[in-house]
Phi, psi and omega in degrees: 000143176302140178303130181305318185300333183268359182281155167280170180298318180292321177297317178293318179302322178294318179297323179292317179296326180275004178065022175277336176224141176266160178299323179293320177298321179296317179296317180295326177296319178292319180296324175296317179294321177298316179299324182286321191255333196295329179297334179264320187276316184056054178279336186252146169271321178214144180236126183255074187299307184294319178297319182294318180294318178296319178296320179299318179294322178295314180297320180299320177299320179291324176294315181297327180276351182089001181288333178239112181233015181290160185290346182240013179297129178088356183276128182289141184223167174232157183229132178300146192280014170250012179247120190295138177227120184302127177073008182233129184308134180227107194247347190056023182052040182233146176298326186293340177238024190297338180241017184282125176239111184294153177268003181210164177255149173301153179301322180297320178293317180299321179291321176298315182293325176296333178271002175099016180293149174244111184273123183277327182168191184250138187262151181293158184199165167297141184307125183052029177067021182258092180155167183235017186222352188058034174255348181271006179296139175298334184267006179100165186283155168265150181247154183284124181299337179285326181203110194283358172270004183240159181281159175269359189089180182194173006273351180274036184296324179295318179296315181292319179294321179298318179291316182294327182273359180078016180277344175207154181274338172200169181210158170267138172231178172228151187227111178257326178211022182127012189287354168259315188287320181293312176292333174298320177297313183293329184259359177069036176240177181250131180218148180229134166260110181284174176307138180306128179097353183287319176251133182303137175265005178298121181094357172271122180288120195287143166249288175239103192299328181277357185239330185298139174207129174286148176202162181271150175234129185209190185272338177205179184293321181299318177300315181297319180295316179296320179292320180295328175297326178284317190279327187284128177187162172279136181227114182293344178284347181243114185292345179262002181289143184242136175271116183258156181281330189227122178242015185267070188289330182292342176299337185276358184278062185274338185073013183248129180255352186302128178092347178291135177258113185249129177248137177244114180293123176299332180299335182276353190249013185266215185300139178100344180269125177299140183297322179295321177294314179302313181299316182294317182293317179292329175295322176297318177296321179296323177298318177293325178297319179294338178271004175113358176281153172266138182234129183218140175272145180206166176264115181283317182082159176067002183301317181296342183267351186295313183296308179299320179297316181298310186289332174292311182293311182298318181291322177298315180292325179295318181298328177282312183296323185275359178294341181289342182270090189234004180085002183268303190273319184198167177084190185293143172227135179303148185282323185233128179198158184260329181212178185299316181299317181291325178297315176303309186297314183289321179300313182287325178295320181275331187276327181264147176274174185301319183291321178295317178299319181301315183284327176296316180294319177298316180295318178296324180295311185289343178265354185284159180301131180097340181241346182303310180292320185291329185242300188293313180295323177296321178296320178295322177294319177297321178301317180295321179291325176296318178298319179295323178298320177289322177303316178296320181296321184281353168289337182255332189231151172275324186227139167254123186246139178187186176286158174270334181211154183289344182212174169281181187300125176286166179291153177303136177088345185290315187285324184293340178290337183221086182304324181297319178296321178297318180296318181293340177294347180267012190300329183269351187250330189294332183299325179298324179286320178298325182263358179073019187275156172279142177219139181233138175240134176221151183288141181234345182187176167237152180273188183296334179273000180084014179265143185291151172244131180255142175254129181258136174241132176236146178227173178290165180307136178068017181250038178302330180299325177294322177298313182294323178296311181296318181294319180292327176294319179293320179298328177297323178286312186291324186090179183294132180270128181263125177273160183279056183268120180286145179278187186297335179274357176090017180279000000 
């Protein structure tokens, strides 16, 4: 039998349905891998070993009785630590929520569990999803499984690292400005941010409410498509949730590129893009062209405005969303204070890390009297123009193809020395969030240092099927992607 650690989620789910592997065996395989890797990788904030084993036995009974027959029933998963899980600590990797245990689960988690998922634990992240390296976590940084002196990306770096290291077969992440796609690129896994509103945000602790979107991270495109079929739904508890006509995403996994119209923005290929990344991404586009897709370069426009518009809007929303963490209702409270005002000040000063404070202050500034029109309203206008630029592009193309990040994973400590450089690293991903578009990242090569390069595909709103079709066609050319999962002997 194929080694469990090397299977995709769907392959393992099939083995469980065929009774060749039990759900408990699958969980124990992940726990063994966690024991082997976690001291070095630190992908998890918390691991619920006993709960996971008990849940696996419960799920197995349901599978045996025929009550659970889904393709991913019994498959072990991980959940990013800003997505609420009933009875399981949810901290946003922040001191201010370090002991918070929700009384309910996010809708996305509830849907996974209804499909038979076994949740192993919560994954590390940049504090309150603010960062691109998973180094701003209160609990310490996560390391890249491909090269442990390098970052895994962020803010969903823990989820991507867990999948890449074989500690989980898939994971939930959240994407505010590229936080699924960029770490997927750095860790050599596949991740998708669906159209805004496709997956319920109920139970997702907000950073930027108009930008945040939950999405799946897995080993290949088929796993992501199957997961999106489970996760996508209308939820009346979420006012931004959308009722869609078609949720059958796996139908698009044809492996055929013929007839796809692919556009590559020339704006994405200029200064700041590593030559190795550029070469790998364009080679991927050439492969799709050889399979029958048309490929054309074009000027997207508005690209230089995406980063400033994104950080103004996201920081403004963050300053509002994070005002609830005040030491009164839940979470950390400062130990010594004289009055209510001092308690607020000391709680937030001690509870939030430097990057979160920086963005709260930036957000409060752009929303303040005298600066609202000059910054926040201009950012909203730029957001509308960016959406129009994409609308024009999608009149000509089915897919926009480009890099997910300007480089492969930087070394630990490199990005935090220059926050502006870290912000500019999101240049290829933030536009999808500003325009509400779906975006998918999948690995296409490794660089000279052995670090993965991710190729990003974007489509118009509600056109995830085109993404899955293009991605499955590329995987057919590329072949099976091997993750850096050590075998039982530790190789």
